[in-house]
N, C-alpha and C positions, 0 to 999 in steps of 0.2 A: 438929337431925336430923343432920347429918352428923358435928358433934363427939361425938353420941352413940353412933353408929356406930363412930367411929375409936375411941374408948375402951373399947369392947368388942370391939375386936381385929377388926373388920373390914377387907379388905383395899381398895385403891384402888379396886379395879373394883368391889366390892360395895357401897361407898359411893357410886361413881357412879350405878348401878343404882337404889339408894334415891333418891338427888335426883331420878333420871328417872323414877321410879315416883310419887314423891310431886308432882313436878311435873305429870305426866298425870292424878292423880288431881284437883288443885288445878284446872286448865284445864276437865276436864270438870264439875265442879261450877260453874265459871262459866258455861260455856254453859249448863248447865240453868236456872242463873238467869236468864240472858238469854231464855232460850226462853219464859219464865214471861210475858212481856210481848207475846207473839202468840196468837191463837186458836188451837186445837187444830188446824183443818185447815192451817194456814200451817207448825205445828209439823212435821205430818206430813210437808208439801212440803219443808222443810229438811232435815229427816231423810233423804229420800228421793231428794235430788236436789243434795245438796253433802257437804261433808266437809271436817274440820278433820284435819288431815295433819301428825305429827312428820317433819321433814326434816333433812339434815343431821347435824351432831352429836345435837340433841335425838332425830334417828331412830335413831342408832347407840346412844343411850342410854348414853352416856360424857361425861355434862355435869360440869362442876365446878361449885362453888356458887354462882359470881356470873356463870356464861355466858349468853349470851343463850340465849333460847328461840326455837328457829327453825321456823317455822309455816308452812304452805301453806293458805290456804282456797281450795278448789278446789269449782267447780259446774257441774252441767250447762247446756247452754242452756234446759232446762226450769224452773230454778229460780226462786221467785217474786221479785220485786222488792225483797220486804223482806230479802234475803239480803245486800246491801250495807251496810244499816242493822243488821243482826243481826250482822254482823262488826264493824262499828265498836263496836259495844256491848261485845261481848266483849274487843276489843283497848284500849278504854278501861278497862275492868274490871280486867284484869291490870296496866296501868301502874300502875293507883290501888293494885292490891295488892302491888306493889314488883317484878313479874316485867319484866324488860327483853327486849322483844318484837323479834325480826328477823323479820318477815312479810310476806306479799305475799299479794293478792286477785286469781285468776286464775279464767276458764274454761276447760276440759277442753283445746280446742284450744290456747288462749291459752299453756297451761303447755308443752305441745310444743313449741310456736313458740320460746318463750323458752328451751326447753332446747337448741334447735338452735344458737343463737346467743351462748347466754351459759354458757360453761364453768363458772364458778362455780357456776350455777343449776343445771346440768346434773347437777354431782357432789353436789351437795346432794339429788337426786331418786334416788341409788343405794341410798341406804337411807331407807328411808320406812314409817311406821307411821300406821294410821289412829286416830284417837284419840276421834273423832266422827263421827256420821253414815253415810252410804252406803258399806260397806264395798266393794262390788262396784264402785263408781265407784272407789275409791282402786285395786281388783286390775286392774282395766281401763286405767288411767293407768299404774300399773307395767309392765303388760305391754306397752302401747304404746310406752312409754319405752325398753324393754328392747328392741323389736324394731326400732322405726323410727328412733329416736336413736342407741342404742348398737350394737347387732350390723351394721344395713346400713352404718355409717360407723364401724366399730370402729377402722381404723387413724386416722380422723381424730381419733376421740374421745380414745384413747389420746394422740396428739399434742399435743393442746391440753391433757390433763391435765397432761402433761409440762413444757409451756412454763408453764404457771400455775405451777407448782410451782417451777421453776428462777427466774421472776422474785421469788417470794415468798422463795426462799432468797438470791436475790441482796440484798434488802432486809434480810432478818433474820439473813442469816450464812451464807456459804458453807462453812465449814470444820465439821467435826462437833465438833472441841476446840477451840472458840471458849471462854474461861473464864467467860464470863456469858452462857448461853447461853438463848434462848427457848424453851421447854419444848415448844411446839406449833410454832413456823415455823421455828427454826434447822434445818439438815442432821442428821437423825438423830434430830429431833424427831417428835411425834406424827402431824404434817401428812406424813410420809415413809410412816407407815403407812397414813395414807388414801388416799394415792399406789396403794399395793400394791393397797390394796382395789377401787380404782376402776378399774385396770389387769384386776385378777382379776375384777370384774365384765363389763367389756369381752370377756375372751378367755373366761371360764368359764363365767358367768352367775351365779354367786355372788362374794360379798365377804367373807363371815366367814370369819378364819383356819381354822377347822378346816374348813369346807367345801370351802374351798381345798385345805387336806390332803387329802381324803378324794378329791378330784378329780387326785389326781396333780400337781397345780401347786406344792405345797410340800413339801418332806421332812419326816420326823416331828421332826427336830430342829430344823429352823429355824421350824417350827410353833410348838413348845416355846419357844424363844430369844424368839420375837417375843411371845409370850404373856407371858413374865416382863418381858419390856422395857417392854409396855403398861402392867401392873403397876405397875409400878416408877417410870415416868414419870406415870401417873396420880396416885398417891399424892401425890408429891413438888407435882403441880398443883394438887390439893385443899388440900395443906398451903398453899401460895401465897397461894390465893384466900380462904381461911379466915383466916389471918396478916394480911393485908392488907386483909381486909374489904371486897374490890372485885374486879374482874377484874384479876387480875396473873400474868401467863406468865414473865417475865424473873427467871432465877434469879440473880440479885445476889448479891454476895460477902457482903453482910450475910445474906442469907437462908442462905446456904450455912453460914456459921457458925453462925447460929439453928438451923437442923434437923441439924445434925452434933450440936449438944448437947442437942437434943430426944431425938434418938436413940441419945445416950449411946455415940457409935461409940467405941472407944477409939483411942488413939494409939501410936505405936512409936517407937523411938529416932529413925528416919530420918522419919517422916511423921507430922505433925498431924493431929485427927480430921477435920477439915475436907478434909483433901487424900484422903483413904481415902475419905469419901463421895463426894469428886466422881470419883475414880478408879472407884468402883462404878456413879455415875452414866454418865458416861463409855462405859464398858464396855455399858451397856444401850441407850444412844443409837447407840454404834457399831455393836451388831449390827442395829438397826433399819435404818441408813444402809446397812450391807453388804448385809442380804439384801433390802432393798427396791432397792436400786440392781441388784442381779442379777435379779431377779424380773421388773422392769421393762426391764431389756435382754434378759432370753430372753423375753419375751411382746411384744414392740415389733414391730410389722409394717412390713417396710419394701417400698417398690415393688418391683413387677418388675422396672421397669428398672434399678433400683438393684443388684437383688439378680444381674442378667444383666450389667451394668458390672463389679460384683467379682468376679464368675466370669469374664469377658474377661481383667480385669488381674491375676488369680490366677497365679503360677506356683509350680513346686515347688522346693524346695532340697534336696540328701542324699537324696530319694526319701522324705522323711520328712516334713518343712512345707509347708503350703501355704499362700505368702505373700500376703495382699489387701492393698489399699490402706491398711488400718488395722490389721488383725489377723493374726496366726499361726494356722492351724487345723491339727490333726490328724486322720486317720481313726481308728475306731473301734478298730481294732487296735493301731495306735501310739500312741493315749492311753491304753490300759490299760498299754502297756510303760513308757510315759515315768513316769505317777503311781505307777510302784512304783519309782523309782529316783531317789534325789537326786541324782545325776551327771546324768541324763537331763534331769531337772527345770530344773538350773541349765544345761545344754546348749540347752534351749529358750528361755530367757531372754537369752541370750547370742546366739542367734540372731536372736531379736525386737527385740534392741538393734542388731545389725549390718546390719537390714534397717529398722529406724525405724519398728517397728509394736508392737501390744500385743498379748499372748496372747488369744485369744477369751473372754470372760465366763465362756461353760459349761466350757472347758478349766481355767480359774484356779478354778470351782468345784469340779470333778472332783480339782483337784489338792488342795484343801482338804479333799475328804473323806478323801482316802488318807490325808493325812501323819502323822495318830496311828497307821497300820500301819506306818509304815517304823521300822525298828529305830533305836534311840538308838545311835549309834554315830561314830568320829571322822570328821571330813573327809577321803577319800580325797584324794589330791594331783591327781588330775584334776580333782575338783570343787572345791578352791579353786584350781587355776588358771582354771577355767572363771569363777569368782566375780571374781577379781581382774581376768580380761579384761574383764569387765561392767563393773567400775569405772573402766575406763581410759576409757570410752566417755561423752563428755557429749553432751547431746541431749535424751532424755527419760528419764534414769537413774533423776530422783527418781521417775516415774511407775513403773517399772519394780520399784524398790525398795519401791515403797508396794504394789505387785501382790504380790511375793514376801511380804510382812510382813502382810497381809491373808489370803494360802494358808495361814500359817504356815511358809514356806520360809525365810524371812530367821533366824528366830532357830535353826534347824537348822544354819545357817551360822555366826552370831553369837549364839551363847546369851546373851549382855549384853541384846540387844534385847528378848528378851521381858518385862524388869525396867520398861524404859519405856514399855509400853503402857498409854495412859490415866493416866498418872502426872503429876498435877498439881502446879505450882509456884503456891504460893498468895502470890501479892505483885503489888504494882501493876505489875511492870516487864515481864512474859512475860504475852503474850496467849494463849499456847497450851499446850497440855501437851506434855511431854517429846518424844513420839514426832510430834507432829506440828510443833515446832518442829525437829526432827531433819530430818525430811522437807523441809522449807522450807530448811531452810538448804542442803541438798545441791541444790536447786532454785535456789537464790540464786547458788550457786556457778558453776552451770551458766549462767545468763545471763549472768554474766560472760564467756562465749566470745564475746559481740557487742557488749561493751561497749568504747568507744573510750577511755576513761580509764586512769587508772594500774593499776587493778585488775583490768581487762580485760587489759591488756598483761601484768601479772605472772600471770593465770592461763593464759593462752595459752601464757607461756613456760614453764610446770611439765611437765617430760617424765614423771615418775610421777604422772600425776594419781589412779591407785588409791588412793595414799598419802594423798592428799588429801581423797579422796572417802571412805576407811576411817574417816578421823580425824574426821571431819564426823559420819560414824553413832555414833562412839562418844564423840563430846567431853561429852556428859551423860548419859552410860549409868550413869554413878555416882550420879546424885540418888536421892533417896528413903532413903538409908541415914544412919546416924548419924555415920560417917566423913566429911571433906572429900570433895566428889564428884570434884574432880581428884586426890586420892591414889589413891580407888577407880578412878578412869578409867585411872590409870597402870597398876594392876595386869590390869586388862580389857584394854588394849591389847597387853600382853606377852601374855597367854592368847590373845588373837586373832593376833598375830603369829605364835605358835608354830602354833597350829591351822591356820593356812592356810599354814605352812612359807615365811614370809615372809625374804629373806636378811638377816644380823645387822646389816647398815650400817643396811639400810631399816628394819629393827625398831627400832634405835634411834630413826630419825626420826619413825615413827611413834608411839613412846612419848612422846616429846619433846611433839609436836604436841597429842597428847591432855592429858596432863599438864600442859602449861604454856599450854592454848588460851587462858587469862585475861591471859596475861602482857603482851602487847601493848598491847591495849584500856587496861589498868592506867595504864600506863608515859606511854602518850599523851594519856588524858583526865584524870589524876590527877597528873602527875608534872611537873616541869620538864623537857622534852626537850630543851632547850637546855643541861642539865648534862653537861659532857663526861663527868664521871664514872661517872655513871647511864647514859650510851649506853655508854660501855666496859664495863660490868659487864653490859647487856644483850645486847651484841655476844657477850661471853664465853658467856653461857647459849645463843645461839640457833647459835651455832660457824660456821655455814657460809651463804652466800647462797641454796643451794636450801633449807634452812629457813627462813630468813627469808621467801623469796617464799612458802612455802606457807603460812606463820604470819600473814602478811598477808591474804592471800585467805581464809584459814579465818577470820580477825577479821571480815573483812568481813562474810564469808557469816551468822557466827554474828549478828552484830550485824541484819543486813538482816533475819532469819528470828525476831526476836523479837516483830516484832508492826508495823503500818504506820506508817509517819515515823520510826522509830526511828533509822534510818540516815539520815545528812543529810550536807550540803555540809561542815559545821563538823566532824564526826568523820571523814569521809574526808579531809578536810584535813590535820587533826593527823596521822591515822594514817599517812599519806602522806609528810609532812613525814618520821616517825620511821622510815619505811621507806626513805626515799631517803638520809636521813642513815646508818643502819646499813649500808646496800647499800654505800655510798662506804668505809667502815671494812673490810667484811667482804671486800670485791672487791679492795682495795687499789689502787683506781684515785685519782686526787686529785680534790677538790670540784669543781675547774673543769672537768674532763675529763666525769665526770659529769652536769654540770649543762648543757654544750654539746650532748652527745650525747641528753639529754631534751628539751632544747628545739627541738633539730631534728628530732625524731620529732613532737613536737605540731604545729609549721611544719607538716611533711609531710602529716600527718592533717589538717590544717584545709584547705589547699590542695587536698588529693584530695575533701575534701566540698565545698568551696565551687566546683569546676568550673572553675576560674578559666583564662582562654585566655592564651596567652604573654604577649600584651601586660598584661593584668591582673595576673599573677602576681607578677613584679618588684615592682609598687607593692604588692602586699600582703604581699610578703616584707618589705619595709623598714618597713611599719606593725608589722607584728609584731615584728620587730628592736627598735623603740622600745618596747613593750609592757613592763610591769613582769613578772620572770619569776615572781611570786606569781601573777599574772592568768593568765598562761598554764599554771601548773601547777595550779593550783586550778580553773579553770572547761575543762568538758567541750569539746573540739573543735566539734562541732556548735553550741554557744553561740556559741563565739568566732568561727566560719563566719558566724552568723547578726545577731552584733554587726557584724564588718567589713560586711556587706551594709547595715545598716543606716546605718553611716558614709558609705559609698558613695552613698548616695540622700539624706543628711541635707542640708538647706540652712542656710546660717549659721546663723538665728536658729532652728532647729529645735530643740526639745526631746522625746525619745522614751521613754515610761516603759511597761514591761511587768510584767504581774502573771500568775501563775497559780496557779490553785485546785486544790487537792489535796482531792479527795472523801474520800481515806479519816481524813486527818486533819482534813479542815475548817477548812483554815488557807489561807490567802493566802502 
């Protein structure tokens, strides 16, 4: 049936509706057959005191071919004792017919009690339909559920829904742009659309997208984007089920290749068909994630005490910004003026950076709606300086840049960023799209601020962090074209430097970092870094200690952002050896002097972490002086301090072995 509808040109939602309708009719037929086993009087009692109700996905009518059929068999207390036997017969016949049921049997009161304590069960009652039986009973159940379970405890219901969704995301993928998404449960999947419906039901009494739009809860544009995204993801999900012949919601690489071929998606010189298909998929899943997130944040009800605390802890800056514990807000008048000017928008983000907060979600939404109205024009010197000032400050820079990207602000400053949106790299190496990888690379660099190892020391020693962070934003912006991405990146970096008014000597450094961002990793992991001639050539290309320092950190951040477990101790050690040897050449200092200075830094860090008293300190120094340089340079100071503590308490015949399980890579 589904295949026939698809071949006839039906949309994904139309096919889902057909499946739902066919399932409904079949279930009603099974009920009719089961009723024949009972006398007429019993049949009438069952019909007037019980019901078979479609709940959850079956209630919404958006099921895929091999989805479970979600049913609730509900009854009055007055239902005849035969009701339980009747339900057993219907369930048995359903399974015999090949339907996979997810069902429960409850009285009216039991249903409401269960809904109060079980979030998953409660959300399944948001969309219910009576398939057979007492329709008034179902209407009463829906009304009582909405009034007593949802409306009277709306804040708790919403928080329970959010928590359940967060736990599910953590299990199936917390990043929208992971390259093998679960269409239903990953971030940006259909479940986020369900979350929006549940929150909408709690706040407005309706869950349908169009009904929410009519209630003013969704803009016309957001409602349109949600329907398009739901249609797209539903059609892909139906395809996965039909292809596998079973429930299958994971969009694997093999499935991606197959669907791109089936849909006859043309490739380009710079993108394969599968990459274009996934870019389109991610655009829709990103729309669901974005709109759902904004909707939930906007309709989340905070405790009055929390609101009072936020108000009490807020303060004004420049008579414009109201800075709270977590967000910056504007008055309605100031908001309108800010959203009309790129310079003022950048001033807002710079202020947020200075105070360690984020623009409130409704403010970001207002900016996003106004971006299309702003004229396309060169970035003013004032706006450029505001952006560079923002890039100087680590802390939550990546979060602010993501917000700017989501609002359409970032590509107004750096047009090259627009091309990276949802851009897929179809290979086994990268775990994320180009834009997701980019922001993760910035976040990785920021995290080095608190790293006690050599990469952390290098990051903290960089004087012009804005150049490093800008290079990270641009380093993969040249992907998706026919020409080598590093060559295109070089030109994009040159354009960005001119656009932002970066001085010529810094411009050359930025262009070098973007153009040669793979150089250090290639040499460290694929070449013999003890080769003097190779080192000489590398140092000639780098040119200065500042450039080497930035390239070292950029390389570490880039590798870290590729995916879980890609940055490891082996790579860190090789990269650091290359960095150390090159720094000796470029700084003009002797090898022995550089090693002594670095070793002293390590010893000082270890003693600080160990909190050694004066009597212990000399003993620890002696132990460290006899430790191999390789161990001191390749091991984090925290680990060295722990090793020293183990040695201090170890008895003569003791052997101590430790292991750590990495949950992301599932290795020890």
